[in-house]
Steps between C-alpha positions, in 0.01 A plus 500: 500500500184715456209362701265597212678250280288181465810281545583679826146455628510130412830456684366680807207259517670172412867502601452395864239227424722366222800487729299307758386267221863442406578393857210254487640368172840452664344321797303266273806420292717442808235266639496293179880478493577438867198300620590175328229298674229761445162335430388497139211736564717765664756478221226562245371791706848659503531445127160658436592799718824550305315485167231741618759748627693474174181596317457798734851623420448444129177703517680779685770499232238528225323788678826691544578451133161626386504799735852590390394530137829356370574232246537166672869451412591845626301449818665163566851643457439814707325319786747219555401427861134449411597289199733287711246427771252374241752283313681377814245453780758459776618858446162637603602580861743753347195726469621631837724731295220731378283440806687747723462781248127434467455524877710816521303670223201470733689652793714765331872504432703180563650491848815319395774653291566370150809308616316336791211406273728338242680300769171397663348398166809304397527325837137393512507401132805283569321326787187431295694399191718266705196328649332470160816368335563251779147360464518480121842334488421261784189386313716415197802357678362274771518141390691584181791262418829645624331784688681646803188689616326255733307732736337841482774622734751407229295704253497805727877473551549474125275801434687712758840418352371559146334837563800623697721399202718290734421169333673244723420219258420244769138488379426548130191435285528212255165516319460723190218707649686529830798646317279744310359624832852522639611715205214743561578519870866573427402791275252634757757461778754708310242770430373519858850496646601777262197709598577471871872563458447795266239662725713457811806644324299799373366560851852497645623741232211733579582494872870566440422780254263663748758483779760651269270789408413568865863496617626856577773634265857449612435175683 
């Protein structure tokens, strides 16, 4: 992207701070979910921090929209990651996906190949999405009648089996919102798994094709 573009300049200045803000948001949310006996004052502080960070991301979204000069509906549909992190706060750590490119634009050409970057993005996105999903589902499921998710460890195990598309079925969400989250994680798991598998297969085909081209005739 051209550095003279106002959107590019905005990204260069804000992407790293916004990613760090997303990690703070995740930490505040995890504290509220996991620290059951957290004092009332600290719980309110975490809630205020989450609200303030949400407003920061909403402001960033509005600035990107105005700088882009597009109609709002078109902007929302062509910038799905930014739209998702505003509508679904727990997806905000997925801003790691564009973060690498922003850093590399400051240093020159990316050091990793396209295949390695796709695999790295998908792997880190899976880790962050799994943690976010485990927190969100555990918050809904703990204490629910008939729930099989009694500890956060159960939630992590469930998230791992869901994102990997294994789905053992030993732990399943029973609340309506928990099942909605599970459906989204299933879809994301299929997409991320497909990205990694496709990139790895393309890389292998490239290696085999290169070896075939370099092989001397008659051998």
